[in-house]
C-alpha positions in Angstrom: 0.0 0.0 0.0 1.2 3.5 -0.8 0.3 6.4 1.5 0.6 10.0 0.2 1.2 12.5 3.1 0.5 16.2 2.4 2.8 18.5 4.4 4.1 22.0 4.5 7.7 22.5 3.5 9.0 24.1 6.6 11.7 22.2 8.5 9.4 21.6 11.4 6.5 20.4 9.3 8.8 18.0 7.4 10.3 16.7 10.7 6.8 16.1 12.0 5.6 14.4 8.8 8.7 12.2 8.6 8.3 11.1 12.2 4.7 10.1 11.4 5.9 8.3 8.3 8.6 6.4 10.2 6.1 5.3 12.9 3.5 4.2 10.3 6.1 2.1 8.4 7.2 0.6 11.7 3.7 -0.5 12.5 2.7 -1.4 9.0 5.4 -3.5 7.3 5.4 -3.1 3.5 3.8 0.4 3.6 5.2 2.9 1.2 5.0 6.6 2.0 5.3 9.5 -0.4 5.4 13.2 0.5 3.3 15.8 -1.2 4.8 19.3 -0.4 2.2 22.1 -0.1 3.0 25.8 0.1 0.2 27.3 2.1 -0.9 31.0 2.1 0.6 31.3 5.6 4.0 30.3 4.1 3.7 32.6 1.1 2.8 35.7 3.0 5.8 37.0 4.9 5.3 40.8 4.5 1.8 41.2 5.9 0.0 40.3 9.1 -1.7 36.9 8.8 -4.8 38.4 10.3 -5.1 40.8 7.3 -5.6 37.8 5.0 -7.8 35.5 7.1 -5.7 34.5 10.1 -7.5 31.3 10.8 -6.6 28.2 8.8 -3.9 29.8 6.7 -1.5 26.9 7.2 -4.2 24.3 6.7 -6.7 25.2 3.9 -4.5 24.3 0.8 -3.6 21.0 2.4 -7.2 20.2 3.1 -8.0 21.0 -0.6 -5.3 18.4 -1.7 -7.0 15.8 0.5 -10.4 16.6 -0.9 -9.1 16.4 -4.5 -7.6 13.0 -3.8 -4.1 14.1 -4.3 -3.1 13.0 -0.8 -4.4 10.4 1.6 -3.3 12.0 4.9 -2.2 15.4 6.2 0.0 16.1 9.2 -0.7 19.3 11.1 0.4 21.0 14.3 -2.9 20.9 16.1 -2.5 24.5 17.3 -2.8 25.6 13.6 -6.0 23.6 13.0 -9.2 25.6 13.0 -12.0 24.5 15.4 -14.1 23.7 12.3 -12.7 21.4 9.6 -13.6 21.3 5.9 -16.7 19.1 5.1 -15.8 15.5 4.5 -12.6 15.6 6.6 -11.7 14.7 10.2 -8.8 14.4 12.5 -8.4 10.7 12.2 -5.5 10.3 14.6 -3.8 12.3 17.3 -0.5 10.7 18.4 1.0 11.1 21.8 1.6 14.7 22.7 5.0 16.4 23.1 5.5 18.8 25.9 3.0 21.6 25.4 4.8 24.4 27.2 6.5 27.5 25.8 10.1 28.4 26.3 12.0 31.7 26.6 15.1 31.5 24.4 18.0 33.8 25.0 21.7 33.9 24.2 22.7 33.5 27.9 20.0 31.4 29.5 18.2 34.3 31.2 14.9 33.8 32.9 11.9 36.1 32.4 12.6 37.8 35.7 16.3 38.3 34.6 15.4 40.3 31.5 16.3 44.0 31.5 13.6 46.6 31.5 12.5 47.8 28.1 14.3 44.9 26.3 12.7 43.5 23.1 11.1 40.1 23.2 10.2 38.5 19.9 6.8 36.7 19.7 4.0 37.0 17.1 1.5 35.5 19.5 -1.0 37.7 21.3 -1.5 34.9 23.7 2.1 35.0 24.7 2.3 38.8 24.6 -0.7 39.1 27.0 0.7 36.7 29.5 4.3 37.9 29.4 3.2 41.5 29.7 1.0 40.7 32.7 4.2 39.4 34.5 6.6 42.0 33.1 4.9 45.2 32.0 8.3 46.8 31.4 9.4 44.5 28.5 8.6 45.2 24.8 7.0 42.4 22.9 7.5 42.7 19.2 6.2 40.5 16.3 8.6 38.1 14.7 7.9 36.1 11.6 9.7 33.2 10.0 10.3 29.5 10.8 12.0 28.4 14.0 15.5 28.6 12.5 14.9 32.1 11.2 13.7 33.3 14.6 16.7 31.8 16.3 19.0 33.5 13.8 17.3 36.9 14.5 17.9 36.3 18.2 21.6 35.5 17.5 22.0 38.7 15.5 20.8 40.7 18.4 17.5 41.8 16.9 15.8 40.6 20.1 16.9 40.1 23.7 14.8 36.9 23.8 12.2 35.0 21.8 9.4 32.7 22.8 8.9 29.4 21.1 7.1 26.1 21.7 9.3 23.5 23.4 7.8 20.8 21.2 9.2 22.5 18.1 12.7 22.8 19.6 12.6 19.1 20.5 11.4 17.9 17.1 14.0 19.9 15.3 16.8 18.8 17.7 17.5 22.5 18.7 17.3 22.2 22.5 21.0 23.0 22.7 19.9 26.7 22.4 19.8 28.4 25.8 16.2 28.3 27.0 14.0 28.4 30.1 10.8 26.4 30.1 7.8 28.5 31.1 5.4 26.7 33.4 1.7 26.5 32.7 1.2 29.0 35.6 3.6 31.5 33.9 2.2 31.0 30.3 -0.8 28.8 29.5 -0.1 27.1 26.2 -2.1 27.4 23.0 -4.9 25.1 22.3 -3.5 21.9 20.9 0.1 23.0 21.3 2.6 20.1 21.2 0.1 17.7 19.6 -0.1 16.5 16.0 -3.3 16.0 14.1 -3.5 13.5 11.2 -6.3 14.6 9.0 -8.0 12.3 6.5 -11.2 11.9 4.5 -14.2 10.7 6.5 -15.1 7.1 5.7 -11.6 6.1 4.5 -11.4 2.9 6.5 -8.1 1.8 5.0 -6.4 4.9 6.3 -7.9 4.4 9.8 -6.5 0.9 9.8 -3.0 2.2 9.0 -3.3 4.9 11.7 -4.7 2.9 14.6 -1.4 2.2 16.3 -0.5 5.9 16.5 -3.8 7.1 18.2 -3.1 8.1 21.8 -6.3 8.0 23.9 -5.1 10.4 26.6 -3.9 13.0 24.1 -7.2 12.8 22.3 -9.2 13.5 25.5 -7.1 16.5 26.4 -7.0 18.0 22.9 -10.7 17.6 22.4 -11.3 19.4 25.7 -9.1 22.4 24.6 -10.7 22.5 21.1 -14.2 22.5 22.5 -13.2 25.6 24.6 -11.7 27.3 21.5 -14.7 26.5 19.3 -17.2 28.0 21.8 -15.2 31.2 21.8 -15.0 31.3 18.0 -11.3 31.8 18.4 -8.0 30.8 16.8 -4.3 30.7 17.5 -4.0 34.4 16.4 -5.9 35.6 19.5 -4.9 35.8 23.2 -6.8 32.6 24.1 -5.1 29.7 25.9 -6.1 26.4 27.2 -4.2 23.4 28.5 -5.7 20.1 29.6 -3.9 17.2 31.2 -4.7 13.9 32.8 -3.3 13.0 36.2 -3.6 10.3 38.8 -3.1 7.5 36.2 -5.6 9.1 33.9 -8.4 9.3 36.4 -8.5 13.1 36.7 -8.9 15.7 34.0 -7.5 19.2 34.7 -8.1 22.1 32.3 -6.6 25.6 32.7 -7.8 28.3 30.4 -7.2 32.0 29.9 -8.4 34.9 27.8 -6.5 38.2 28.0 -6.2 41.8 26.8 -3.3 42.1 24.4 -1.5 44.4 26.8 -1.8 42.0 29.7 -3.7 44.5 31.8 -6.7 42.3 32.0 -6.6 38.5 32.2 -9.6 36.2 32.7 -8.6 32.8 33.8 -10.3 29.7 35.2 -9.8 26.0 35.6 -11.6 22.8 36.2 -10.7 19.5 37.7 -12.9 16.5 37.1 -12.8 12.8 38.1 -13.2 10.6 35.0 -11.6 7.4 36.3 -14.5 4.9 35.9 -15.6 6.1 32.5 -15.2 4.5 29.1 -13.0 6.3 26.5 -16.1 7.5 24.7 -17.6 8.9 27.9 -14.3 10.5 28.8 -14.3 12.3 25.5 -17.9 13.5 26.1 -17.0 14.8 29.6 -13.9 16.5 28.2 -15.8 18.3 25.5 -18.6 19.3 28.0 -16.0 20.7 30.4 -14.3 22.7 27.6 -17.7 24.2 26.7 -18.6 25.0 30.3 -15.3 26.8 30.9 -15.8 28.9 27.7 -19.4 29.8 28.7 -18.1 30.8 32.2 -15.4 33.0 30.7 -17.9 34.6 28.3 -20.1 35.5 31.3 -17.0 37.2 32.8 -16.4 39.4 29.7 -14.1 37.3 27.6 -16.0 38.2 24.4 -15.0 41.9 24.9 -11.3 41.0 25.2 -11.4 38.8 22.1 -13.0 41.5 20.0 -10.4 44.0 21.1 -7.6 41.5 20.3 -9.0 41.0 16.8 -8.8 44.7 16.1 -5.2 44.9 17.3 -4.2 41.8 15.3 -5.2 43.6 12.1 -3.4 46.7 13.0 0.0 45.4 14.3 0.7 42.1 12.8 0.1 39.9 15.8 -1.3 36.4 15.2 
């Protein structure tokens, strides 16, 4: 059997897709894998804010179109880039075991967030990160930075920024953890919805693909990611807004903990909440249902506290300044 995987051409996207291919071949002897490289709108546009040209789904849409045309059988995405609503006829057929979802502060000297000098420039194009960092350090200057991971690290090395903020998962998958970095705890910076997880997208009803993928599906990661995505979907948000949610299972998978946050871009106002639910005696299907219900409940609670107003304000800023 030959499997055609659609993927972006960035080093991180290729690393992720090739890891998936290697694992699929390991579990399915005789399987052949072919890469289909897709240049998405998000990759092509480097001189304008992503929010000006759609924001949501810019790294996914062209890949989904290749799936629907039958040019590819499977797509590998970073789940944090996947919109809450997928194209008709497609679904996330598999979510492998998640990497560490946390963010990292990368510097040339290993400085922590508290060590940074006042008024220094910190590179991040994420309003989610900007809001939370600014809430802790209102005397640092968060500036947008575009480009792939390697480009951002180069800009740091050239002194364009005192520090940059990246996802730890990306550093690990690219083998770049030798760069000086400090991991930001969930308490310091709640991660993006789906951060650290991969989503393998396929056509609905394609049983042969499901059979190939079954060994990579990770039940615990599926539960946590579905909880986060339910939260995001209720808020009609995306990764370009200061919206964060991180779910994790503890106590041998019997407890589901979700931490969520919506903030003003300047960090002056943060609305945060959390929920801890016992799910130990439930079937996997019922765990998924509870996870989704909890994500929706948290979103509704935050909307009652004014999250919608903050999200609207962030959308306006994203269009003006190039945040995403």
